ChimeraX commands (.cxc) that place a marker at each C-alpha (Angstrom):
marker #1 position 43.57,40.10,-41.38 radius 0.5
marker #1 position 45.12,36.90,-42.71 radius 0.5
marker #1 position 46.00,35.82,-39.18 radius 0.5
marker #1 position 42.37,36.34,-38.13 radius 0.5
marker #1 position 41.15,34.15,-41.00 radius 0.5
marker #1 position 43.60,31.42,-40.03 radius 0.5
marker #1 position 42.30,31.47,-36.45 radius 0.5
marker #1 position 38.70,31.49,-37.70 radius 0.5
marker #1 position 39.27,28.49,-39.97 radius 0.5
marker #1 position 41.06,26.64,-37.16 radius 0.5
marker #1 position 38.22,27.35,-34.72 radius 0.5
marker #1 position 35.58,26.26,-37.23 radius 0.5
marker #1 position 37.60,23.11,-37.95 radius 0.5
marker #1 position 37.79,22.29,-34.26 radius 0.5
marker #1 position 34.06,22.83,-33.73 radius 0.5
marker #1 position 33.29,20.87,-36.90 radius 0.5
marker #1 position 35.50,18.02,-35.72 radius 0.5
marker #1 position 33.70,17.85,-32.39 radius 0.5
marker #1 position 30.28,17.87,-34.07 radius 0.5
marker #1 position 31.35,15.24,-36.60 radius 0.5
marker #1 position 32.75,13.07,-33.80 radius 0.5
marker #1 position 29.50,13.25,-31.85 radius 0.5
marker #1 position 27.38,12.40,-34.89 radius 0.5
marker #1 position 29.67,9.56,-35.89 radius 0.5
marker #1 position 29.73,8.18,-32.34 radius 0.5
marker #1 position 25.97,8.27,-32.09 radius 0.5
marker #1 position 25.59,6.42,-35.40 radius 0.5
marker #1 position 28.08,3.77,-34.30 radius 0.5
marker #1 position 26.23,3.34,-31.00 radius 0.5
marker #1 position 22.89,2.90,-32.73 radius 0.5
marker #1 position 24.40,0.38,-35.12 radius 0.5
marker #1 position 25.95,-1.58,-32.24 radius 0.5
marker #1 position 22.65,-1.48,-30.33 radius 0.5
marker #1 position 20.80,-2.81,-33.35 radius 0.5
marker #1 position 23.29,-5.68,-33.74 radius 0.5
marker #1 position 23.01,-6.51,-30.03 radius 0.5
marker #1 position 19.21,-6.54,-30.19 radius 0.5
marker #1 position 19.35,-8.78,-33.25 radius 0.5
marker #1 position 21.73,-11.18,-31.51 radius 0.5
marker #1 position 19.51,-11.26,-28.40 radius 0.5
marker #1 position 16.45,-12.02,-30.53 radius 0.5
marker #1 position 18.26,-14.89,-32.26 radius 0.5
marker #1 position 19.41,-16.32,-28.92 radius 0.5
marker #1 position 15.86,-16.07,-27.54 radius 0.5
marker #1 position 14.47,-17.81,-30.62 radius 0.5
marker #1 position 17.06,-20.57,-30.29 radius 0.5
marker #1 position 16.14,-21.11,-26.64 radius 0.5
marker #1 position 12.44,-21.33,-27.52 radius 0.5
marker #1 position 13.19,-23.83,-30.29 radius 0.5
marker #1 position 15.22,-25.94,-27.88 radius 0.5
marker #1 position 12.40,-25.88,-25.29 radius 0.5
marker #1 position 9.99,-26.98,-28.02 radius 0.5
marker #1 position 12.29,-29.83,-29.04 radius 0.5
marker #1 position 12.61,-30.89,-25.42 radius 0.5
marker #1 position 8.83,-30.83,-25.07 radius 0.5
marker #1 position 8.41,-33.01,-28.16 radius 0.5
marker #1 position 11.11,-35.38,-26.92 radius 0.5
marker #1 position 9.43,-35.63,-23.50 radius 0.5
marker #1 position 6.12,-36.45,-25.14 radius 0.5
marker #1 position 4.20,-33.27,-24.49 radius 0.5
marker #1 position 1.72,-32.47,-27.19 radius 0.5
marker #1 position 1.06,-36.09,-28.12 radius 0.5
marker #1 position -1.30,-38.67,-26.80 radius 0.5
marker #1 position -4.27,-38.50,-24.48 radius 0.5
marker #1 position -4.17,-35.68,-21.89 radius 0.5
marker #1 position -5.47,-38.03,-19.19 radius 0.5
marker #1 position -2.62,-40.46,-19.88 radius 0.5
marker #1 position -0.09,-37.64,-19.70 radius 0.5
marker #1 position -1.59,-36.63,-16.37 radius 0.5
marker #1 position -1.23,-40.17,-15.03 radius 0.5
marker #1 position 2.40,-40.36,-16.17 radius 0.5
marker #1 position 3.14,-36.96,-14.68 radius 0.5
marker #1 position 1.39,-37.70,-11.37 radius 0.5
marker #1 position 4.43,-39.42,-9.89 radius 0.5
marker #1 position 6.71,-36.51,-10.77 radius 0.5
marker #1 position 4.98,-34.03,-8.43 radius 0.5
marker link #1:1,2 radius 0.2
marker link #1:2,3 radius 0.2
marker link #1:3,4 radius 0.2
marker link #1:4,5 radius 0.2
marker link #1:5,6 radius 0.2
marker link #1:6,7 radius 0.2
marker link #1:7,8 radius 0.2
marker link #1:8,9 radius 0.2
marker link #1:9,10 radius 0.2
marker link #1:10,11 radius 0.2
marker link #1:11,12 radius 0.2
marker link #1:12,13 radius 0.2
marker link #1:13,14 radius 0.2
marker link #1:14,15 radius 0.2
marker link #1:15,16 radius 0.2
marker link #1:16,17 radius 0.2
marker link #1:17,18 radius 0.2
marker link #1:18,19 radius 0.2
marker link #1:19,20 radius 0.2
marker link #1:20,21 radius 0.2
marker link #1:21,22 radius 0.2
marker link #1:22,23 radius 0.2
marker link #1:23,24 radius 0.2
marker link #1:24,25 radius 0.2
marker link #1:25,26 radius 0.2
marker link #1:26,27 radius 0.2
marker link #1:27,28 radius 0.2
marker link #1:28,29 radius 0.2
marker link #1:29,30 radius 0.2
marker link #1:30,31 radius 0.2
marker link #1:31,32 radius 0.2
marker link #1:32,33 radius 0.2
marker link #1:33,34 radius 0.2
marker link #1:34,35 radius 0.2
marker link #1:35,36 radius 0.2
marker link #1:36,37 radius 0.2
marker link #1:37,38 radius 0.2
marker link #1:38,39 radius 0.2
marker link #1:39,40 radius 0.2
marker link #1:40,41 radius 0.2
marker link #1:41,42 radius 0.2
marker link #1:42,43 radius 0.2
marker link #1:43,44 radius 0.2
marker link #1:44,45 radius 0.2
marker link #1:45,46 radius 0.2
marker link #1:46,47 radius 0.2
marker link #1:47,48 radius 0.2
marker link #1:48,49 radius 0.2
marker link #1:49,50 radius 0.2
marker link #1:50,51 radius 0.2
marker link #1:51,52 radius 0.2
marker link #1:52,53 radius 0.2
marker link #1:53,54 radius 0.2
marker link #1:54,55 radius 0.2
marker link #1:55,56 radius 0.2
marker link #1:56,57 radius 0.2
marker link #1:57,58 radius 0.2
marker link #1:58,59 radius 0.2
marker link #1:59,60 radius 0.2
marker link #1:60,61 radius 0.2
marker link #1:61,62 radius 0.2
marker link #1:62,63 radius 0.2
marker link #1:63,64 radius 0.2
marker link #1:64,65 radius 0.2
marker link #1:65,66 radius 0.2
marker link #1:66,67 radius 0.2
marker link #1:67,68 radius 0.2
marker link #1:68,69 radius 0.2
marker link #1:69,70 radius 0.2
marker link #1:70,71 radius 0.2
marker link #1:71,72 radius 0.2
marker link #1:72,73 radius 0.2
marker link #1:73,74 radius 0.2
marker link #1:74,75 radius 0.2
marker link #1:75,76 radius 0.2
view
């Protein structure tokens, strides 16, 4: 009887270890995915900010639209 209980505890420990490993792995994956999404969002925001700065530096958004069109006409 004692030997049976030892085997039962060992089997339950093995199954519990597998279940715990799966749950822990899933949690780690979700956490890593969240960090990656956060990093991608920050990179995207930084790119948009840089494009906006470039636009301001190039003079978009200021002055008369007709004048901007005349300046841009030679670039086409």
